[in-house]
SEKOL-303044 format. One record per residue (C-alpha): residue in one letter; x, y, z; residue number from 1. Coordinates in Angstrom, 1 decimal. Each point is the difference from the previous one (the first is absolute). Layout:
N
{code=A X=X Y=Y Z=Z pos=NUM}
...
This chain:
45
{code=M X=-5.1 Y=10.9 Z=72.9 pos=1}
{code=S X=-2.4 Y=-2.2 Z=-2.1 pos=2}
{code=H X=2.7 Y=-1.2 Z=-2.5 pos=3}
{code=P X=2.8 Y=-2.3 Z=1.1 pos=4}
{code=V X=3.5 Y=1.5 Z=0.3 pos=5}
{code=Y X=2.1 Y=-1.4 Z=-2.8 pos=6}
{code=S X=3.6 Y=0.3 Z=1.1 pos=7}
{code=I X=3.1 Y=-0.1 Z=-2.2 pos=8}
{code=E X=0.9 Y=-3.3 Z=1.8 pos=9}
{code=M X=-3.3 Y=-1.5 Z=-1.1 pos=10}
{code=A X=0.6 Y=1.1 Z=-3.6 pos=11}
{code=Y X=3.6 Y=-1.3 Z=0.1 pos=12}
{code=A X=-1.1 Y=-3.4 Z=1.4 pos=13}
{code=R X=-2.7 Y=-0.3 Z=-2.7 pos=14}
{code=M X=2.6 Y=1.0 Z=-2.7 pos=15}
{code=R X=2.4 Y=-2.7 Z=1.3 pos=16}
{code=E X=-2.9 Y=-2.5 Z=0.0 pos=17}
{code=L X=-0.9 Y=0.7 Z=-3.7 pos=18}
{code=Q X=3.7 Y=0.0 Z=-0.9 pos=19}
{code=D X=0.5 Y=-3.4 Z=1.6 pos=20}
{code=L X=-3.1 Y=-1.3 Z=-1.8 pos=21}
{code=A X=1.3 Y=1.3 Z=-3.4 pos=22}
{code=N X=3.4 Y=-1.5 Z=0.6 pos=23}
{code=R X=-1.5 Y=-3.3 Z=0.9 pos=24}
{code=S X=-2.3 Y=-0.1 Z=-3.1 pos=25}
{code=R X=2.9 Y=1.1 Z=-2.2 pos=26}
{code=A X=2.2 Y=-2.8 Z=1.4 pos=27}
{code=E X=-2.8 Y=-2.5 Z=-0.6 pos=28}
{code=V X=-0.4 Y=1.1 Z=-3.6 pos=29}
{code=A X=3.8 Y=-0.3 Z=-0.5 pos=30}
{code=A X=0.1 Y=-3.4 Z=1.6 pos=31}
{code=A X=-3.0 Y=-1.1 Z=-2.2 pos=32}
{code=R X=1.8 Y=1.2 Z=-3.1 pos=33}
{code=R X=3.2 Y=-1.8 Z=1.0 pos=34}
{code=G X=-2.1 Y=-3.1 Z=0.7 pos=35}
{code=V X=-1.6 Y=0.2 Z=-3.5 pos=36}
{code=K X=3.5 Y=0.4 Z=-1.6 pos=37}
{code=K X=1.3 Y=-3.0 Z=1.9 pos=38}
{code=A X=-3.1 Y=-2.1 Z=-0.8 pos=39}
{code=R X=0.5 Y=0.8 Z=-3.7 pos=40}
{code=G X=3.7 Y=-0.9 Z=0.0 pos=41}
{code=T X=1.4 Y=-3.4 Z=0.2 pos=42}
{code=K X=0.2 Y=-1.5 Z=3.5 pos=43}
{code=K X=3.5 Y=-1.1 Z=1.0 pos=44}
{code=R X=-1.2 Y=-1.9 Z=3.1 pos=45}
């Protein structure tokens, strides 16, 4: 065969990779938003 065999395992691994990336970026955005809120508020330290 000239085209590579694309197994369900490969598709699943890729899906997990994209899911992890999405979760990481979403967490970074949430952390950045919390950081902005904390920076705007009064610092108690």
